NUDO-27612 format. One record per residue (C-alpha): residue in one letter; x, y, z. Coordinates in steps of 0.2 Angstrom, whole numbers, plus 2048, in hexadecimal, padded with zeros to 3 digits. Example, Ala and Ser with C-alpha at 12.3 -4.5 7.8 and 13.67 -1.06 7.14 Angstrom:
<vokes>
A  83E  7EA  827
S  844  7FB  824
</vokes>
This chain:
<vokes>
M  D1D  128  98D
H  D1E  134  99B
P  D2F  13F  99F
P  D37  13A  9AE
A  D32  144  9BF
G  D3C  156  9BE
F  D42  155  9AB
K  D40  167  9A5
G  D46  164  994
R  D48  173  988
E  D3C  181  98B
D  D35  18C  97D
P  D3A  19E  976
P  D2D  1A9  97E
K  D1E  1AD  972
P  D1E  1BE  96B
P  D12  1C9  96E
D  D04  1C9  95E
W  D02  1DA  95A
G  CF5  1D5  94B
R  CF1  1DF  93F
F  D01  1EC  946
S  D0D  1DF  944
N  D19  1EA  93E
G  D10  1F8  93B
L  D10  20A  941
L  D0C  214  950
H  D0C  227  94F
L  D12  230  961
L  D09  242  95F
L  D0F  24A  970
S  D01  25C  971
S  CFC  266  981
H  CE8  26C  982
Q  CE6  27C  985
D  CD8  286  988
I  CDA  299  989
A  CD6  299  999
W  CD1  28D  9A5
M  CE1  288  9AD
D  CE1  29B  9B4
S  CDF  2AD  9AB
P  CE0  2AF  997
Q  CF0  2B8  99A
A  CF7  2AC  9A8
C  CF4  29E  99C
A  CFD  2A7  98E
D  D0D  2AA  997
W  D0D  297  99A
R  D09  291  98A
D  D19  29C  986
R  D27  298  996
N  D20  284  994
L  D17  27F  983
V  D1E  289  973
T  D2F  28E  979
P  D36  27D  980
A  D2C  275  972
L  D37  27E  964
D  D45  27B  96E
L  D43  26A  96D
L  D3F  269  95B
G  D50  272  959
R  D58  265  964
E  D4F  256  95D
K  D4E  254  949
D  D3F  246  94A
F  D36  251  958
C  D24  254  956
F  D18  260  95D
S  D07  262  95B
M  CFE  275  962
E  CEC  273  960
D  CE7  285  957
V  CEE  294  94E
L  CE8  2A0  95D
M  CF9  298  965
L  D03  29D  955
L  CFB  2B1  957
E  D03  2B0  96A
T  D12  2A9  965
L  D17  2B4  959
D  D11  2C5  962
R  D1D  2C1  970
H  D2C  2B7  964
P  D2D  2BF  956
E  D3E  2BA  954
R  D39  2A8  952
I  D2E  2A9  943
D  D3F  2A0  939
D  D3F  290  944
I  D2C  28F  945
V  D29  290  931
R  D3A  285  931
Y  D31  278  93C
T  D21  278  935
K  D24  277  923
Q  D2F  266  928
G  D1D  260  92F
R  D24  25F  941
L  D1D  270  948
E  D08  26D  945
W  CFE  27C  94A
G  CEA  278  949
A  CE1  280  93C
T  CD2  289  947
Y  CD4  298  94D
T  CD0  292  961
Q  CC6  282  965
P  CB4  284  967
Y  CA2  282  96D
E  C9D  27E  95C
S  C8C  27E  95B
L  C8D  28F  964
L  C94  297  958
S  C8B  29E  949
G  C90  295  938
E  C98  2A3  933
Q  CA0  2A4  944
L  CA6  292  93F
V  CAD  296  92D
R  CB6  2A5  935
Q  CC0  29A  941
T  CC6  292  930
Y  CCB  2A4  92B
L  CD6  2A9  93A
G  CDC  296  938
R  CE3  28E  92B
R  CE0  29E  920
L  CEA  2AA  92C
L  CF7  29A  930
K  CFC  29A  91F
K  CFE  2AC  91B
L  D07  2AF  92C
L  D14  2A0  929
P  D18  2A2  915
G  D18  28F  90E
C  D11  286  91E
D  CFE  27E  920
S  CF4  276  92B
H  CE6  268  925
A  CE0  262  938
A  CD5  26A  942
F  CD8  268  958
N  CC7  269  964
P  CCB  259  96F
D  CC3  260  97F
V  CAE  265  97B
P  CA3  256  97A
G  C99  25E  96A
R  C9B  25E  959
A  C93  26A  94D
M  C87  25F  93F
Q  C90  26C  930
M  CA2  26C  937
P  CA7  25F  92D
Q  CA3  26A  91E
I  CAB  279  926
L  CBB  272  929
R  CBC  267  918
K  CB7  275  90D
A  CC3  27F  914
G  CD2  275  910
I  CD1  26E  923
P  CCE  258  91E
Y  CD4  253  931
L  CCD  257  943
L  CD4  24E  954
M  CC5  24F  95E
S  CC1  245  96F
R  CB7  241  97C
H  CAE  236  972
A  CB1  222  96F
E  CC3  21F  96A
G  CC5  21B  955
L  CC6  221  944
Y  CBA  229  93D
Q  CB1  233  92C
W  CA6  23E  932
V  C9B  245  927
S  C90  253  924
P  C7E  252  91D
D  C83  258  90C
G  C91  24A  90E
T  C9E  254  90E
G  CA9  24B  91B
I  CBA  24B  926
F  CC5  240  92F
A  CC6  240  940
F  CD0  234  94F
S  CC9  234  961
P  CD6  22D  96D
G  CC7  22D  978
H  CCB  23B  984
Y  CDB  243  981
Y  CE5  23D  98F
D  CE0  22A  991
H  CF0  226  986
R  CFB  22D  993
I  CFA  21C  99A
F  D03  215  98E
M  D11  221  991
E  D14  219  9A3
G  D21  20C  9A8
D  D2F  204  9A0
V  D31  202  98D
L  D29  1F0  98E
Q  D1A  1F5  999
R  D16  201  98C
M  D17  1F7  97D
G  D0B  1EA  986
K  CFC  1F8  98A
I  CFD  1FE  979
R  CFB  1ED  973
N  CF0  1E8  97F
H  CE6  1FA  97B
L  CE6  1F6  968
E  CDF  1E5  968
A  CCF  1E9  974
L  CCC  1F8  967
T  CC9  1ED  958
G  CB7  1F3  955
A  CBF  204  955
F  CC7  203  945
P  CC2  205  932
T  CBC  1F2  92F
R  CC1  1F1  91A
N  CD4  1F5  917
P  CD5  1F8  929
P  CE9  204  92E
N  CF6  1FB  936
R  CFB  20C  93D
Y  CF4  215  94D
A  CF7  223  958
I  CFB  225  968
L  CF7  238  96F
F  D01  23E  97D
D  CF9  24C  984
K  CF1  253  994
D  CEB  266  998
W  CFD  271  99A
E  D06  263  995
V  D18  268  995
P  D23  261  984
E  D2E  255  988
S  D3A  249  97C
Q  D33  238  97A
M  D45  232  96F
E  D49  227  97D
F  D39  21E  97E
V  D39  21E  96A
N  D49  218  968
H  D45  209  973
W  D37  204  96D
N  D3D  203  95B
A  D4D  1FB  961
L  D41  1ED  968
A  D35  1ED  959
C  D46  1EA  94E
G  D48  1D9  956
D  D4C  1D4  965
A  D44  1C4  967
D  D4A  1C5  97B
A  D3A  1CE  97E
G  D2F  1C5  972
T  D2D  1D9  969
G  D32  1D5  957
S  D21  1D7  950
A  D1D  1E7  959
P  D19  1F5  94E
R  D27  205  94D
I  D23  215  956
R  D26  227  951
Y  D25  239  955
S  D17  23F  949
T  D0A  24E  947
F  CF5  249  944
E  CF7  24F  933
T  D05  243  931
F  CFB  234  93C
M  CEB  239  930
D  CF4  238  920
S  CFD  229  926
V  CEB  220  926
I  CE4  229  918
Q  CF1  222  90F
T  CEC  20E  911
G  CDB  20E  909
A  CD3  20C  918
E  CBF  210  91B
F  CBB  218  92A
K  CAA  217  936
T  C9F  221  92F
L  C97  232  93C
A  C8B  23C  938
G  C81  249  93F
E  C81  256  94E
R  C87  250  95E
P  C7E  25B  96C
N  C8A  262  977
L  C87  25D  98A
W  C93  26D  98F
L  C86  27B  989
Y  C81  281  99A
I  C92  28A  99C
H  C8F  295  98E
G  C7D  29D  98C
P  C75  29B  99D
T  C83  29F  9A8
H  C8B  2AB  99D
H  C7A  2B4  997
W  C84  2C7  993
A  C90  2C0  989
I  C88  2B2  97E
T  C7D  2C0  97B
A  C8A  2CC  973
Q  C91  2BD  96B
R  C7F  2B8  962
E  C7C  2CC  95E
A  C8E  2CB  955
A  C8A  2BC  94B
A  C7D  2C7  944
L  C87  2D6  945
L  C97  2D2  93D
P  C90  2CA  92A
A  C82  2D8  92A
A  C93  2E7  92E
E  C9C  2DC  920
T  C8F  2DB  912
F  C89  2F0  914
A  C9B  2F5  916
T  C9F  2E9  908
V  C8F  2F1  8FC
D  C95  302  902
A  CA8  300  8FC
L  C9E  2FC  8EA
I  C93  30B  8E9
A  CA4  316  8ED
G  CAD  30E  8E1
D  CBB  30B  8EB
F  CBF  300  8FC
R  CCE  309  902
R  CC0  30E  912
Y  CBC  2FB  913
P  CBE  2F8  927
S  CCA  2E8  925
L  CD5  2EB  934
E  CC3  2EE  93F
F  CBB  2DE  938
E  CCD  2D2  93A
Q  CCC  2D9  94B
A  CB8  2D7  950
W  CBC  2C5  948
K  CC7  2BF  954
D  CBF  2C7  963
V  CAF  2BE  95F
L  CB9  2AD  95C
Y  CC4  2B0  96C
P  CBA  2A7  979
D  CBC  294  97A
H  CB4  287  981
G  CBF  28C  991
W  CB3  298  99C
G  CB6  297  9AE
G  CC3  28B  9B9
Y  CD1  294  9C0
N  CCF  2A6  9C3
G  CC0  2A4  9B7
D  CB9  2B6  9BC
I  CC7  2BC  9B1
T  CC5  2B2  9A3
D  CB2  2B4  9A3
H  CB4  2C7  9A4
V  CC0  2C5  997
F  CB4  2BA  98B
R  CA6  2C7  98D
V  CB1  2D5  988
R  CB7  2CE  978
Y  CA7  2CA  974
E  CA0  2DB  975
S  CAF  2E3  96D
A  CA8  2D9  95E
R  C98  2DD  961
D  C9C  2F0  961
A  CA7  2EE  952
G  C99  2E6  948
R  C8E  2F3  94D
R  C98  303  94D
I  C9E  2FC  93B
L  C8C  2F9  937
D  C86  307  93A
R  C92  310  930
S  C8D  307  920
L  C7C  308  920
K  C7E  31C  924
S  C88  320  916
I  C7D  314  909
A  C6D  31E  911
G  C76  32E  90C
R  C77  32B  8FB
I  C64  327  8F8
R  C5A  32F  8EE
T  C4B  334  8FA
Q  C3B  33E  8F5
P  C3B  351  8FF
Q  C2B  34E  909
G  C2C  346  919
L  C3A  33F  923
P  C43  32F  91A
M  C47  31E  925
T  C4F  313  91B
V  C4E  2FF  920
F  C5B  2F6  91C
N  C5A  2E2  91B
A  C6B  2D7  91E
L  C61  2C7  919
S  C61  2C0  908
W  C4D  2BE  907
N  C41  2CA  907
H  C3E  2D2  91A
T  C2D  2D9  920
D  C2F  2DC  933
P  C2A  2EC  93E
V  C39  2F9  942
T  C3A  304  950
C  C41  314  94B
I  C43  324  955
L  C42  334  94A
K  C3D  345  94C
P  C2E  349  940
G  C2A  359  942
P  C1C  361  948
G  C08  35D  947
P  C03  34A  943
F  C0B  33F  937
R  C09  32D  92D
V  C16  320  929
A  C17  31C  916
D  C20  312  907
G  C2B  31B  8F9
S  C19  319  8EE
G  C10  325  8FC
K  C08  317  903
S  C04  318  918
V  C0C  308  920
P  C04  304  932
F  C0F  30D  941
Q  C0C  311  953
R  C14  31B  960
I  C1D  312  96E
R  C24  316  97F
D  C32  321  980
L  C42  31D  983
S  C4B  324  990
E  C57  32C  987
E  C4C  335  97C
D  C49  346  97E
P  C36  34B  97C
K  C3B  35E  97A
A  C41  35C  96D
G  C34  355  964
N  C3C  341  963
V  C30  333  961
R  C32  321  95F
I  C2A  318  954
L  C24  306  94C
F  C1E  303  93D
M  C1D  2F4  931
A  C2B  2F5  923
E  C23  2E9  915
D  C2F  2DF  90B
V  C3C  2E6  90B
P  C4C  2E1  8FE
A  C56  2D2  902
M  C69  2D8  906
G  C61  2EA  902
Y  C57  2F7  909
K  C48  300  906
T  C42  314  90B
F  C33  319  917
Y  C2D  32A  91A
A  C25  334  92A
V  C1B  33F  91F
P  C0F  34C  926
G  BFE  348  928
P  BEF  33F  934
D  BF3  32D  93A
P  BEC  324  92C
A  BDC  316  934
A  BE0  307  93C
F  BE8  2F9  930
A  BE7  2EA  93A
N  BD7  2E3  93E
A  BDB  2E0  94E
Q  BCF  2DF  95E
V  BD6  2E2  971
D  BCE  2E2  981
T  BDC  2E9  98D
S  BD1  2E3  99C
A  BCF  2CF  997
G  BDF  2CF  992
T  BDA  2C8  97E
A  BE1  2CE  96E
E  BDA  2C8  95C
N  BDF  2CB  94B
Q  BE1  2C4  93A
F  BEC  2B6  93F
Y  BE8  2B2  954
K  BDD  2B2  962
V  BE6  2B7  970
S  BE2  2B3  983
L  BED  2B7  992
A  BEC  2B0  9A3
P  BF6  2B4  9B1
G  C09  2AF  9AD
G  C08  2AC  999
I  BFA  2A7  98B
R  BED  29B  990
H  BE7  29A  97C
L  BEF  29E  96E
F  BE4  29A  95E
D  BEB  29A  94C
K  BDF  29F  942
S  BE7  298  930
L  BE8  287  939
G  BDA  286  943
C  BE0  281  952
E  BE8  284  961
V  BFA  288  962
L  BFE  283  973
Q  BF9  276  981
T  BF9  281  992
D  BF3  274  99D
K  C04  273  9A8
F  C0C  283  9A1
L  C06  294  999
G  C0E  29A  98A
G  C1C  2A6  98D
E  C1C  29D  9A0
L  C2D  2A2  9A9
F  C31  294  9B5
T  C40  290  9C3
M  C49  282  9CA
Q  C58  27C  9D3
S  C69  27A  9C6
V  C75  270  9CE
G  C83  26E  9C2
N  C93  276  9BA
G  C93  278  9A9
A  CA2  271  9A1
G  CA1  262  9AF
E  C92  258  9A7
F  C9E  24B  9A3
N  C91  23D  99D
E  C81  248  99C
V  C7A  25A  99E
Q  C74  25B  9B0
Q  C62  25F  9B1
P  C5A  26D  9BC
S  C4F  264  9CB
M  C40  269  9D2
E  C45  26F  9E2
G  C3E  281  9E2
F  C35  280  9D4
D  C2A  28D  9D2
K  C20  298  9C1
L  C1A  2A7  9BE
S  C06  2A0  9BE
N  C08  29B  9CF
H  C09  2AF  9D4
R  BFC  2B3  9CA
P  C05  2C4  9C2
K  BF7  2D0  9B8
W  BFB  2D5  9A6
R  BF6  2E6  9A2
C  BF7  2EE  991
I  C03  2FA  98E
E  C02  2FE  97C
S  BF6  2FC  96E
G  BF5  301  95C
P  BF7  2FA  94A
V  C08  2F2  94C
R  C05  2E9  95D
T  BFF  2E9  96C
V  C0A  2E6  97B
F  C03  2DD  98C
E  C0F  2DD  99B
F  C11  2D9  9AE
E  C1E  2DA  9BC
L  C1F  2CF  9C9
V  C2C  2D2  9D7
L  C34  2C3  9E0
P  C42  2C0  9EF
Y  C4C  2BE  9E1
A  C4A  2C9  9D2
V  C3D  2D3  9CC
L  C34  2C8  9BC
R  C2C  2D6  9AC
E  C27  2CC  99E
Q  C20  2D4  98E
V  C13  2CB  981
S  C13  2D3  970
V  C05  2D0  964
Y  C09  2D7  955
H  BFA  2DB  948
P  C03  2DB  935
V  C0E  2CC  938
K  C09  2BC  941
R  C15  2BD  94E
I  C16  2BE  962
D  C22  2C5  96C
F  C28  2C1  97D
D  C33  2CD  984
V  C3A  2C6  997
S  C45  2CF  9A3
L  C4C  2C9  9B1
L  C4F  2D8  9BC
W  C5C  2DC  9CE
W  C60  2C7  9CC
D  C6B  2C6  9DD
G  C72  2B6  9D7
R  C6F  2A9  9E2
K  C75  298  9DF
Y  C70  28A  9D5
R  C62  292  9CC
E  C5B  290  9BC
F  C4E  29A  9B3
R  C44  294  9A2
M  C35  29A  998
A  C28  28E  993
L  C20  28C  982
P  C15  27B  981
V  C10  278  96F
G  C02  26F  96D
A  C0A  262  962
S  C08  252  968
P  C13  249  969
G  C1D  255  95E
R  C2D  254  955
V  C3A  262  958
A  C47  26B  94D
Y  C52  279  950
E  C5F  282  947
V  C73  281  949
P  C82  288  93E
M  C7D  286  92B
G  C6E  27B  92E
V  C63  274  938
V  C5F  263  944
E  C4E  25A  945
R  C51  252  957
G  C51  23F  956
R  C56  241  942
D  C65  247  941
E  C71  245  950
I  C7F  23A  94F
A  C77  227  94F
G  C7B  21F  961
S  C84  227  972
A  C97  22E  970
G  C9F  220  979
W  CAB  224  982
H  CA3  227  993
F  C93  22C  98D
T  C86  220  98C
Q  C75  22A  988
P  C71  22A  975
N  C74  23B  96D
F  C62  23D  96A
E  C60  23F  97C
V  C6A  24B  97F
R  C60  25C  987
P  C60  26A  986
R  C69  270  975
E  C72  27D  96F
V  C67  288  963
Q  C6B  297  958
N  C5B  2A1  953
F  C4F  296  953
I  C45  286  95B
T  C35  27F  952
A  C28  271  958
F  C1D  268  94B
D  C12  25A  948
D  C06  257  939
R  BFA  264  93D
L  C04  274  944
A  C16  27B  946
V  C1C  287  953
T  C2E  290  952
L  C34  29A  95E
S  C43  2A6  95A
S  C4D  2A6  96B
S  C5B  2B3  971
V  C64  2A5  97A
S  C6F  297  973
V  C68  28A  97F
C  C55  282  97F
D  C4D  274  984
F  C3E  26B  97C
A  C37  25E  987
D  C2F  262  99A
P  C3C  260  9A6
T  C2F  261  9B4
T  C2B  24E  9BE
D  C1D  246  9B5
P  C21  250  9A7
V  C14  253  996
R  C18  249  986
Y  C14  25A  97B
P  C23  265  977
V  C27  272  985
L  C33  27E  97B
Q  C3F  285  988
P  C4A  294  987
V  C58  28F  995
L  C59  2A2  99D
L  C66  2A3  9A8
A  C6D  295  9B5
S  C76  299  9C4
R  C84  28B  9C5
K  C98  289  9C8
S  CA5  285  9BF
C  CAD  274  9C0
H  CBD  278  9C3
G  CC2  275  9D6
L  CC7  288  9D9
G  CBB  28D  9CC
N  CAE  29D  9CD
W  C9A  29E  9CF
Y  C8F  2A2  9C0
L  C84  2AD  9C8
Q  C83  2BA  9BC
P  C78  2C7  9CA
G  C71  2D7  9C0
D  C65  2D8  9B5
H  C62  2CF  9A4
H  C57  2D0  994
F  C4E  2C4  989
H  C46  2C3  979
F  C3E  2B5  971
S  C30  2B6  95F
L  C23  2A8  95D
T  C1A  2A4  94E
S  C10  295  947
H  C0D  28E  937
A  C0B  27E  92D
P  C18  270  931
D  C26  26E  930
W  C34  278  936
R  C38  27D  923
N  C2A  28A  924
G  C2F  292  930
W  C41  296  930
R  C42  2A6  929
F  C38  2AB  938
G  C43  2A6  942
I  C54  2AC  93A
Q  C4B  2BF  939
S  C46  2BF  948
N  C56  2C0  94F
R  C5A  2CB  940
P  C50  2DC  942
L  C50  2E8  934
E  C5C  2F7  936
V  C55  309  933
V  C5F  316  931
A  C55  328  931
G  C58  33A  92B
T  C6A  337  926
P  C71  344  91E
K  C72  342  90A
S  C83  340  900
K  C87  34F  8F3
R  C81  342  8E6
P  C74  335  8EC
D  C73  328  8DD
L  C6B  31C  8E4
P  C56  317  8E3
E  C4D  317  8F1
A  C4A  304  8F1
M  C58  2F6  8EF
G  C5F  2E4  8F0
F  C72  2E2  8EF
C  C70  2D1  8EF
S  C64  2C3  8EE
V  C62  2AF  8EA
S  C54  2A8  8DE
E  C51  297  8EB
P  C49  299  8FA
N  C51  28B  903
V  C62  294  8FE
V  C69  2A3  90E
V  C77  2AC  90C
S  C82  2AE  919
A  C91  2BA  912
F  C91  2C9  907
K  CA3  2CF  909
K  CB5  2D7  903
A  CBE  2C8  8FE
E  CD0  2C7  90A
D  CD9  2C9  8FD
G  CD5  2D5  8F0
N  CC5  2DF  8EB
S  CBC  2D0  8E5
I  CAB  2CD  8EF
V  CA8  2BD  8F7
L  C96  2B4  8F8
R  C92  2A5  904
A  C83  29D  904
Y  C7C  28C  90C
D  C6C  281  909
I  C61  280  91B
E  C54  275  915
G  C5D  266  90E
R  C57  267  8FA
D  C63  268  8EC
T  C61  279  8DF
S  C69  284  8D4
P  C66  294  8DB
A  C6B  2A4  8D0
F  C74  2B2  8DA
Q  C70  2C3  8D5
V  C7A  2D4  8DD
F  C79  2E5  8D9
F  C89  2E8  8CF
P  C90  2E0  8BE
I  C9A  2CF  8C0
K  CA9  2D1  8B9
R  CAF  2BE  8BC
A  CA8  2B2  8C9
E  CAF  2A2  8CF
W  CAD  296  8DD
T  CB8  294  8EA
N  CB8  28A  8FA
L  CB7  291  90C
I  CC6  29D  90E
E  CC6  2A4  8FD
E  CD2  298  8F3
E  CD1  28A  8E5
G  CC8  296  8DB
R  CBE  28E  8CE
P  CB6  296  8BF
L  CA2  29A  8C0
P  C97  2A0  8B1
S  C8F  2B1  8B6
H  C84  2BB  8AA
G  C82  2CE  8AD
R  C7E  2CF  8C0
A  C7A  2BC  8C4
V  C84  2AC  8C9
A  C7C  29C  8CA
L  C85  28E  8D3
P  C7E  27D  8D8
V  C7B  27E  8EC
G  C78  269  8F0
H  C6F  265  900
H  C76  26D  912
A  C85  272  906
I  C8E  282  90B
E  C97  28A  8FB
T  CA1  29A  8F8
I  CA2  2A7  8E9
K  CAD  2B4  8E4
L  CA9  2C2  8D9
D  CB2  2CE  8D3
P  CA9  2DE  8CE
S  CAA  2E7  8BC
D  CB0  2F7  8BA
E  CA3  2FC  8AC
N  C93  303  8B3
G  C9C  304  8C7
G  CA3  2F9  8D0
V  CB5  2F7  8D7
P  CC2  2F2  8CA
</vokes>
């Protein structure tokens, strides 16, 4: 039976929205303000803005509202605040202890894979460790780096082993993740998609906000853990230069509705509360949820903004990455030998590390010429401090060596943790008459005079020589001498035809063509190393390069063929400028409308090595041009691997699987070029070629039309692009630029070439003719620290941050489980394992001068050693 027409009857009450598993759950409202050091303005202007509009208002709100919470992204912001407002430290300590004020646990927010491994570790020294020192009773367990679309493969391990289990990132598919390093060490990460994406949920009245959030959570089902999914989530209210504002009215209204407003149908809604990121992650972890797993490197899409567009600055950063750990090593050794740490330059080191870690990801931007200059000056200051401390320490140690009375001593130092053989350049005054170079036993070693430096005074008798320093002990030294006597016979059986541009020695047959190497035959492998049908070996080429560094929001902007040119088109003529038992050097110079190109190819005879030294002189800074060097490797189809901080990525195997999500659809393994530490290797099942690079960005695939299938290794030398900020600066870099690369070939795969790739960027240091101390007591050769397993690299040997213990840090680079013994030059009283920031000690057995510690595959481990006061050492 149907009801009468017009009969309405009783209407059902409104059906409450279905909040699914979030019914009666909890939403954490995270308030933050994304802060590049600069970008929105110059560094000073941005620091002033943070003081007036961010930190001070946040502290005031924390004082007025007992539940208000706010998250500051890094410890640099804390240092700025304490410097400007030391009177507010009690407030800062109180709010931080209460868990309402949060400071990110790193010093800044860097491009992770641009930094060296030790530089990444020191981000946590100047982050969590420094925060605990400055704010007694406070701590930080969460790192923030939401802006950069790139993640370093070993960053999870570095954070976790520094006591930092949480990371807030973005520009990644929204969700909760467990992100693990290759050793299995993991952290928990949260991405809101983009750090400003959740702002839309804070628009409209409370009911509208509820509807938006509920719909969003429902659509995000696949982003949550599949097992024990939590009934809580975070809403991040964030943007660049966000100003802290009270949200108490909104929070109270929401919770009143969530407590049972039947009329609004909101009774099952989750409650909402102010929170910090660390509190939110603690809350999720307590639910026992199993997170989705990420593993591997996420190649950085913004890599053009640092290396190619800021060549001088990043060169200083890379030099500092080598010099500062070396300076720490030998300053520590010098103090141990002297039995006194009072002259150890702790304050100099602290400032140098602050300088080299200061530049973050905010190059360019508004008033970006100021920002870029400030960043470059900081890098150069760190580099210069490392050079100054290292030179001082080496001279002090050299002065304590018992050298032979005949001849001029030349002490060669090796900062690496394996024995090192390489050519060394030295300026000396050997006295009248001929001389030879010999080791401590009197055995002659190959050497040759090389072209005078402009600063040399030939009338003073100074000469510049190149000699082979063989088997210099790990993290130690070996003494050589310039002694009177006739030059010895040629050491290397090298044949050089200067007119034909060919050279042959025990390793290679090399044939040059106008623009590069035409043939490179490896005698031990019995094959051609290069495939030069399209590019010559070491050939420079240029393309149009339209892009803006940090604006590649979907994929890296690739160069185009407009204006393509390569050296062989101009047929420059090589000339032999130097030849001897150590090396033969060919050079050409080519004048072009925009620059003068100069290239040298050096073929070494006692070692299997070829160097390329490239100069771009008087570059006029024209817009949208890019320069690369090509190394076409005869491995087809070929595989590629390259060094990243404290590890190696093999392309197609070690990246995060799939794409990053959010707006990114390109699979991570397809991203190119890549950020490279010291080397990149191409190989197949017949041969491998390792190229050591002075620049931070390298490609591996032919970028031109009709690309070849074999690998073409390409250091990206220079690119002239513009900031993606609407009012930003151009990155034109007019002037002189110099680049250095070293090549060797070897049996597959990269594991047979990584030492060469690193040591080519870590040249041996030499001290000639240093005045002796009153009581020289050191032998002619000595190693200060070594490791028994060849896959383990020592990255730090330094004075502890607190006390006079010695800290040794090491990592496995090859992916093998080993139990190495670390041998030091002083007797050990006590040894302990610590975390990366030298805390949480656990005793280790030691025997005399050795300590053993299992180092698992890809693991990073830190040891603290107390020297015995017997037989020397610092108590």
